[in-house]
C-alpha positions as CSV (number, residue, x, y, z in Angstrom):
1,X,212.5,54.3,71.4
2,X,209.8,51.8,70.5
3,X,207.2,53.1,68.2
4,X,203.6,52.2,69.1
5,X,201.9,50.2,66.2
6,X,198.9,52.4,66.4
7,X,200.7,55.7,66.3
8,X,199.1,57.7,63.5
9,X,201.7,58.7,60.9
10,X,204.3,56.2,61.9
11,X,206.2,54.1,59.3
12,X,204.5,51.0,60.7
13,X,201.0,52.6,60.4
14,X,201.8,53.7,56.8
15,X,203.1,50.3,55.9
16,X,200.0,48.6,57.3
17,X,197.7,51.1,55.5
18,X,199.5,50.4,52.2
19,X,199.2,46.6,52.7
20,X,195.5,47.1,53.3
21,X,195.1,49.2,50.2
22,X,196.8,46.5,48.1
23,X,194.8,43.7,49.6
24,X,191.5,45.6,49.3
25,X,192.2,46.3,45.6
26,X,193.0,42.6,44.9
27,X,189.9,41.6,46.9
28,X,187.7,44.0,45.0
29,X,188.9,43.2,41.4
30,X,189.7,39.5,41.8
31,X,193.4,39.7,40.9
32,X,195.6,42.4,39.4
33,X,199.1,42.7,37.9
34,X,201.5,44.8,39.9
35,X,201.2,47.6,37.4
36,X,197.4,47.5,37.7
37,X,197.8,47.5,41.5
38,X,199.9,50.7,41.2
39,X,197.1,52.3,39.1
40,X,194.4,51.2,41.4
41,X,196.1,52.2,44.7
42,X,198.2,55.2,43.6
43,X,201.3,53.6,45.1
44,X,204.6,53.4,43.3
45,X,205.5,50.2,41.5
46,X,208.5,49.9,43.8
47,X,206.3,50.1,46.9
48,X,203.9,47.6,45.3
49,X,206.7,45.2,44.6
50,X,208.1,45.4,48.1
51,X,204.7,44.9,49.8
52,X,203.6,42.1,47.5
53,X,206.8,40.2,48.5
54,X,205.9,40.7,52.1
55,X,202.3,39.5,51.6
56,X,203.5,36.6,49.6
57,X,205.8,35.5,52.3
58,X,203.0,36.0,54.9
59,X,200.7,33.8,52.9
60,X,198.2,36.6,52.3
61,X,198.6,36.6,48.5
62,X,199.7,34.3,45.7
63,X,201.4,35.3,42.5
64,X,201.6,33.7,39.1
65,X,203.0,34.7,35.7
66,X,200.7,36.3,33.2
67,X,200.9,38.9,30.4
68,X,199.7,42.4,30.1
69,X,199.6,44.2,26.7
70,X,201.9,41.4,25.3
71,X,204.4,41.8,28.1
72,X,205.2,39.5,30.9
73,X,203.7,40.4,34.2
74,X,203.0,39.0,37.7
75,X,199.4,38.6,38.7
76,X,198.5,39.0,42.3
77,X,195.6,37.1,43.9
78,X,194.5,36.5,47.4
79,X,195.9,33.3,48.9
80,X,193.6,30.3,49.4
81,X,195.0,30.0,52.9
82,X,192.7,32.8,53.8
83,X,189.7,30.7,53.0
84,X,187.0,30.0,50.3
85,X,183.4,31.0,49.9
86,X,180.6,29.4,47.9
87,X,177.8,30.9,45.8
88,X,174.6,29.0,45.0
89,X,172.0,30.1,42.5
90,X,168.6,28.3,42.3
91,X,166.8,29.1,39.1
92,X,163.4,27.9,38.1
93,X,165.0,25.2,36.1
94,X,168.6,25.0,37.1
95,X,171.1,24.9,40.0
96,X,174.5,26.6,39.8
97,X,177.2,26.4,42.4
98,X,180.6,28.1,42.4
99,X,183.5,28.1,44.7
100,X,185.7,31.2,44.9
101,X,188.6,32.7,46.8
102,X,188.4,36.0,48.7
103,X,189.3,37.9,45.6
104,X,186.1,36.5,43.9
105,X,188.2,34.4,41.5
106,X,186.2,31.2,40.6
107,X,188.2,28.1,41.4
108,X,185.5,25.5,40.7
109,X,181.9,25.5,39.5
110,X,179.1,23.1,38.7
111,X,175.7,23.4,36.9
112,X,172.7,21.1,37.1
113,X,169.3,21.2,35.5
114,X,166.3,21.0,37.8
115,X,162.6,20.2,37.0
116,X,160.1,23.0,37.2
117,X,158.7,23.4,40.8
118,X,161.6,21.3,42.1
119,X,161.2,20.1,45.7
120,X,163.0,22.2,48.4
121,X,164.5,19.4,50.3
122,X,165.9,17.7,47.2
123,X,167.2,21.0,45.8
124,X,169.0,21.9,49.1
125,X,170.5,18.4,49.3
126,X,171.8,18.7,45.8
127,X,173.3,22.1,46.4
128,X,175.0,20.9,49.6
129,X,176.5,17.9,47.9
130,X,177.8,20.1,45.0
131,X,179.5,22.4,47.5
132,X,181.2,19.4,49.1
133,X,182.2,18.0,45.7
134,X,183.7,21.3,44.6
135,X,185.8,21.4,47.8
136,X,187.0,17.9,47.0
137,X,187.9,18.9,43.4
138,X,190.2,21.7,44.6
139,X,191.7,19.6,47.4
140,X,190.1,21.8,50.1
141,X,188.5,20.8,53.4
142,X,185.3,22.0,54.8
143,X,187.3,24.0,57.4
144,X,188.4,26.2,54.5
145,X,184.9,27.2,53.6
146,X,184.0,30.5,55.4
147,X,180.4,31.3,54.3
148,X,177.9,30.6,51.6
149,X,175.7,33.0,49.6
150,X,172.4,31.7,48.1
151,X,170.3,33.3,45.4
152,X,166.6,32.6,44.9
153,X,164.2,33.7,42.2
154,X,161.8,35.1,44.8
155,X,161.6,38.0,47.2
156,X,163.5,37.2,50.4
157,X,163.4,38.6,53.9
158,X,167.2,38.6,54.5
159,X,166.8,38.8,58.3
160,X,165.2,35.4,58.3
161,X,166.2,33.9,54.9
162,X,162.5,33.2,54.2
163,X,160.6,33.9,51.0
164,X,158.4,36.9,51.8
165,X,155.7,36.4,49.1
166,X,153.7,33.1,49.1
167,X,153.3,31.0,46.0
168,X,156.2,32.4,44.0
169,X,158.2,29.2,44.7
170,X,155.8,26.4,45.4
171,X,156.8,24.3,48.4
172,X,159.5,26.7,49.6
173,X,157.2,28.9,51.8
174,X,157.5,28.9,55.6
175,X,161.0,27.6,55.5
176,X,164.0,29.3,57.0
177,X,166.2,28.5,54.0
178,X,169.4,30.0,55.3
179,X,169.1,28.1,58.6
180,X,168.1,24.8,56.9
181,X,171.0,25.0,54.5
182,X,173.4,26.0,57.3
183,X,172.6,22.8,59.1
184,X,173.5,20.8,56.0
185,X,176.9,22.5,55.6
186,X,177.8,23.6,59.1
187,X,178.5,27.1,57.8
188,X,176.7,30.4,57.8
189,X,174.4,30.7,54.7
190,X,173.0,34.1,53.7
191,X,170.1,34.2,51.3
192,X,168.8,37.0,49.0
193,X,166.8,37.5,45.8
194,X,168.6,36.8,42.6
195,X,167.9,40.2,41.0
196,X,169.3,41.9,44.2
197,X,172.5,39.8,43.8
198,X,172.6,40.6,40.1
199,X,172.7,44.3,40.8
200,X,175.3,43.8,43.5
201,X,177.6,41.8,41.1
202,X,177.1,44.3,38.2
203,X,177.8,47.2,40.6
204,X,181.0,45.6,41.9
205,X,182.3,43.9,38.8
206,X,180.3,44.8,35.7
207,X,178.2,47.4,33.9
208,X,177.2,49.1,37.2
209,X,180.8,50.0,38.2
210,X,181.1,53.7,39.0
211,X,177.4,54.3,39.2
212,X,175.8,54.7,42.7
213,X,172.2,54.5,41.4
214,X,171.4,51.6,39.1
215,X,168.6,49.1,38.3
216,X,169.4,45.6,37.3
217,X,166.5,44.1,35.2
218,X,166.5,40.3,35.3
219,X,164.6,39.1,32.2
220,X,164.3,35.4,32.5
221,X,161.7,32.7,33.1
222,X,160.2,35.5,35.2
223,X,161.1,39.1,35.6
224,X,162.5,41.0,38.5
225,X,164.6,44.0,39.3
226,X,167.5,44.7,41.7
227,X,167.8,48.3,42.9
228,X,171.1,50.0,43.9
229,X,170.6,53.4,45.6
230,X,173.6,55.4,46.9
231,X,175.9,52.4,46.4
232,X,173.7,50.1,48.5
233,X,171.2,47.4,47.5
234,X,167.7,48.6,48.3
235,X,165.7,45.6,49.4
236,X,162.7,47.3,51.0
237,X,160.7,46.0,54.0
238,X,161.0,42.2,54.1
239,X,162.8,42.1,50.8
240,X,159.9,42.8,48.4
241,X,161.5,45.8,46.5
242,X,162.0,45.4,42.8
243,X,159.2,42.8,42.2
244,X,158.3,44.4,38.8
245,X,157.1,41.0,37.5
246,X,154.1,41.6,39.7
247,X,153.1,45.0,38.4
248,X,149.8,44.8,36.7
249,X,149.8,45.3,32.9
250,X,146.5,43.8,32.0
251,X,143.5,44.1,34.4
252,X,141.7,41.4,32.6
253,X,144.7,39.1,32.1
254,X,145.6,35.7,33.5
255,X,146.0,34.9,37.1
256,X,149.6,35.1,38.3
257,X,151.3,32.8,40.8
258,X,151.1,35.6,43.3
259,X,147.3,35.5,43.1
260,X,146.8,38.8,41.3
261,X,145.5,39.2,37.7
262,X,147.5,40.4,34.7
263,X,150.9,40.8,36.2
264,X,153.9,41.5,33.9
265,X,155.0,37.9,34.5
266,X,151.8,36.6,33.0
267,X,152.7,38.1,29.6
268,X,156.6,38.0,29.4
269,X,157.4,34.8,31.4
270,X,159.0,32.0,29.5
271,X,155.7,30.1,29.5
272,X,153.8,33.0,28.0
273,X,156.4,33.7,25.3
274,X,156.7,30.0,24.3
275,X,152.9,29.8,24.1
276,X,153.0,32.5,21.5
277,X,155.1,30.5,19.1
278,X,153.8,27.0,19.8
279,X,151.3,27.0,16.9
280,X,153.9,28.2,14.3
281,X,157.2,26.7,15.7
282,X,156.1,23.7,17.8
283,X,157.4,23.1,21.3
284,X,160.5,25.2,21.9
285,X,162.6,25.9,25.0
286,X,163.5,29.4,26.0
287,X,167.0,28.7,24.8
288,X,165.6,27.6,21.4
289,X,163.5,30.8,21.2
290,X,166.6,33.0,21.9
291,X,168.8,31.1,19.5
292,X,166.3,31.4,16.6
293,X,165.8,35.1,17.3
294,X,169.5,35.7,17.0
295,X,169.6,33.7,13.8
296,X,167.0,36.0,12.4
297,X,163.7,34.0,12.7
298,X,161.1,36.8,12.3
299,X,158.5,35.2,14.6
300,X,160.9,34.6,17.4
301,X,162.4,38.1,17.0
302,X,158.9,39.6,17.2
303,X,158.1,37.7,20.4
304,X,161.3,38.8,22.2
305,X,161.1,42.4,20.9
306,X,157.5,42.7,22.1
307,X,158.6,41.3,25.5
308,X,161.4,44.0,25.6
309,X,158.8,46.7,24.9
310,X,156.5,45.5,27.6
311,X,159.2,45.1,30.2
312,X,160.6,48.6,29.3
313,X,157.2,50.2,29.8
314,X,157.2,48.8,33.4
315,X,160.9,49.7,34.0
316,X,160.1,53.2,33.0
317,X,157.8,53.5,36.0
318,X,160.6,52.6,38.3
319,X,163.0,55.0,36.5
320,X,160.5,57.8,36.9
321,X,160.2,57.0,40.6
322,X,163.9,56.4,41.5
323,X,165.8,58.3,38.8
324,X,168.7,55.9,38.4
325,X,171.7,56.8,36.2
326,X,171.9,53.4,34.5
327,X,169.6,50.4,33.8
328,X,171.5,47.1,33.4
329,X,169.7,44.3,31.6
330,X,170.5,40.7,32.5
331,X,168.9,37.3,32.8
332,X,168.5,34.5,30.2
333,X,166.5,36.7,27.7
334,X,169.4,39.3,27.7
335,X,171.3,36.7,25.6
336,X,169.2,37.9,22.7
337,X,171.1,41.2,22.8
338,X,169.6,44.2,21.0
339,X,166.7,42.1,19.9
340,X,165.4,42.4,23.5
341,X,167.4,45.4,24.8
342,X,166.7,47.7,21.9
343,X,162.9,47.8,22.3
344,X,163.3,47.8,26.1
345,X,165.5,50.9,25.9
346,X,163.2,52.6,23.5
347,X,160.2,52.0,25.8
348,X,162.1,53.3,28.8
349,X,163.0,56.5,27.0
350,X,159.6,56.9,25.6
351,X,157.8,56.6,28.9
352,X,160.2,58.6,31.2
353,X,160.5,62.3,31.7
354,X,163.5,63.5,29.5
355,X,166.4,64.3,31.8
356,X,168.5,66.9,30.0
357,X,171.4,66.7,32.5
358,X,171.8,63.0,33.0
359,X,169.5,60.9,30.8
360,X,169.2,57.3,31.9
361,X,171.3,54.7,30.1
362,X,170.0,51.3,29.3
363,X,172.8,48.7,28.7
364,X,173.4,45.0,28.6
365,X,175.0,43.5,31.7
366,X,178.7,42.6,31.5
367,X,178.5,39.4,33.6
368,X,175.9,37.6,31.5
369,X,174.6,34.4,33.1
370,X,177.1,34.6,35.9
371,X,175.7,37.8,37.4
372,X,173.5,36.2,40.0
373,X,175.8,33.5,41.2
374,X,178.7,36.1,41.4
375,X,176.4,38.2,43.5
376,X,175.8,35.3,45.8
377,X,179.6,34.9,46.1
378,X,180.0,38.6,46.8
379,X,177.2,38.4,49.5
380,X,179.1,35.5,51.1
381,X,182.3,37.5,51.1
382,X,180.5,40.5,52.7
383,X,179.2,38.3,55.5
384,X,182.4,36.2,56.0
385,X,183.3,36.1,59.7
386,X,187.0,35.8,58.8
387,X,188.0,38.6,56.4
388,X,191.2,40.1,55.1
389,X,190.8,43.2,57.2
390,X,193.8,45.2,58.5
391,X,194.2,43.1,61.7
392,X,194.2,39.8,59.8
393,X,196.8,41.1,57.3
394,X,199.0,42.5,60.2
395,X,198.7,39.3,62.1
396,X,199.7,37.1,59.2
397,X,202.6,39.4,58.3
398,X,203.9,39.4,61.9
399,X,203.7,35.6,62.1
400,X,205.7,35.3,59.0
401,X,208.3,37.8,60.0
402,X,208.7,36.1,63.4
403,X,209.6,32.9,61.7
404,X,212.2,34.6,59.4
405,X,214.7,36.6,61.5
406,X,217.0,37.0,58.5
407,X,214.3,38.8,56.5
408,X,215.1,42.5,55.7
409,X,212.8,45.0,57.3
410,X,210.1,46.5,55.1
411,X,210.6,50.2,54.1
């Protein structure tokens, strides 16, 4: 009697479910050894070994030798045959582009400095050219590129791909950025705020793993926050959630780019911080400021510590409102480590109601400078029209089996 493929509880259904569990684990963690796969899925190592051989023959996964705890092992990654995705991050002064497989393993990347207030058309042209160059580097064609994720240092209405607050990125207003970039590449391009993508990446791959409610604080040339609630990014209406850089901290302060007075960004932006040390240290870059603080320069340490305290007092307002379990600190300034994060943590704890059951944790991000672009890559994966879902896996496996009549049946 022929067993229906969709019959619940059949051997075929169980085998397909186990295949999906293995592929989902590899897709989530970007490559695992077979022992790690057994730990992640709860399947036996014998079952893992058998199914990995099936998926390898079907072209769904690739394997390569590695070591685990000093012992030889076989690392399993998703096959490039399934496609590639690209992540693009526009910073205020840099452009970063990465190419990754469906397991979020980076296969090629490129960085490029940009002038402040860089032109939108020039920036998008450069990003598109870098994507094409990276595909050439790995010997892939444009047909292998599935989708592209793009991170911007501005609030983004994800339904349109437009910046939702005027003046934050001069010259980028009123442009459907996703559509414009899509025309250059001929692929779907999804756009989001860089802090939102930072919290997404840290939730999936870094310091936010295992926490359903987290805040990612991006302390950089400007300051923003990505909010994860119930395991989902909270963007708010038209994508303006988490814009903590525009919370007023000085009613008589300087005018911000957004048009308001005394926003947090006017006192902890890179421009504001570097102005504080110009008379004593000369013209420094943000990288110089951080490096000198790490080396022990008292003036540079004071500037960064004060910035951490001021940012922490604003983050405390968000913590009091949303009650997250963990605050993850990233962005360029986070490279200063505890010089920044220590005062930030102290300010958060000082200005929040003491939670005796689950006090908020304030920690450094684990992904460092790669958080935002890895979030862009993850966003691209989530929106990919061709994914390694159960049907794709089954189809590829069936195609492979059909071409190998001498292959033994799977258990």
